[in-house]
C-alpha positions, 0 to 999 in steps of 0.5 A, spaced: 170 211 812 175 207 807 176 213 803 177 217 809 182 212 812 186 211 806 187 219 806 189 219 813 194 213 811 197 217 805 197 224 809 202 220 814 206 217 809 207 225 806 208 227 813 214 222 814 217 224 807 217 231 809 220 230 816 225 226 812 227 231 807 227 237 813 232 233 817 236 232 810 235 240 809 238 241 816 244 236 815 245 240 809 245 247 812 249 244 818 255 242 813 254 248 809 255 252 816 261 248 818 264 249 812 263 257 812 258 257 806 253 260 810 257 266 813 260 268 806 255 269 801 261 270 795 263 263 797 256 260 797 255 263 790 262 260 788 260 253 790 254 254 786 257 256 780 262 250 780 256 246 778 255 249 772 248 248 769 246 243 773 245 247 779 240 252 776 236 246 773 236 242 780 234 248 783 228 249 778 226 242 779 226 243 786 222 249 786 217 246 781 216 240 786 216 244 793 210 248 790 206 242 786 207 237 792 207 242 798 211 238 804 216 243 806 215 251 807 217 254 800 219 260 803 226 257 804 227 255 797 225 262 794 230 266 799 235 261 797 234 262 790 236 269 790 242 267 795 245 262 791 244 265 784 243 273 785 237 277 784 236 276 776 237 269 775 234 267 782 228 271 781 227 268 774 228 261 777 223 262 782 218 265 778 219 260 773 219 254 778 213 257 782 209 258 776 210 251 773 209 248 780 202 252 781 199 250 775 201 243 777 198 243 783 191 246 780 191 241 775 192 235 781 186 239 784 182 239 778 184 231 777 182 229 784 178 234 787 177 236 794 180 229 797 187 232 794 186 238 799 186 233 805 192 230 803 197 236 803 193 241 808 190 241 815 183 241 816 183 248 819 186 251 813 181 248 809 175 250 813 178 257 814 178 258 806 173 254 803 168 259 805 171 263 799 168 258 794 161 258 796 155 260 791 155 267 794 162 269 794 167 271 788 173 266 789 176 269 783 177 276 786 179 273 793 184 269 789 187 274 785 188 279 791 191 273 795 196 271 789 199 279 789 200 278 796 207 276 799 205 272 805 198 269 802 198 261 803 199 260 795 200 253 795 193 251 798 190 257 794 192 254 788 189 247 790 183 250 792 182 254 786 183 247 782 176 245 786 172 250 783 170 252 776 176 257 775 178 255 768 186 254 766 186 260 762 184 264 768 188 261 773 194 262 768 193 269 767 192 270 775 199 266 776 203 269 771 201 277 773 200 276 780 207 272 782 212 277 780 211 282 785 210 277 791 216 273 789 220 280 789 217 283 795 218 276 799 225 273 797 228 280 796 226 283 803 228 277 807 234 276 803 236 283 805 235 281 812 239 275 812 244 279 808 244 284 814 245 279 819 250 274 816 253 277 810 255 284 812 
């Protein structure tokens, strides 16, 4: 009971922080929209270029953190990477940050076990996928397929993988090989949609 109560309290704190960050993100988007950056992709990229090396470094850190500590939708930052830094550098930053963040999430789950799942994810999400970890299931196969797909709940699955007997070597291989296709399809696909809607 004490453990469950503590987890609920920590989850409330995480939820509060995530909402504060979301409000901050909305304020930032509002400011950028007011200044005309969201309707002019070249103006937006020039703004980022003006920050020098700090822009890419800050984005990389943000991408690592949002994957390892999933408190807001990661798809937003993935699309932003391509929009801010272009297709090549944007993909490179997304890929590097997401892979490092995934490894950190896996490590956190290895270190703290199933309670780590309850801190960041809904009970319904845990219940939906925990059958993959049953004694008669092939979690590695399911996990590999899911990582290759662009719309799978990757952050959660990385944590779930950490609660299994999967080794660091196996996990790292799957992430490094499986992430590129998903990142390209997801980020470039949605970026093209946004470009058609706002930047043409």
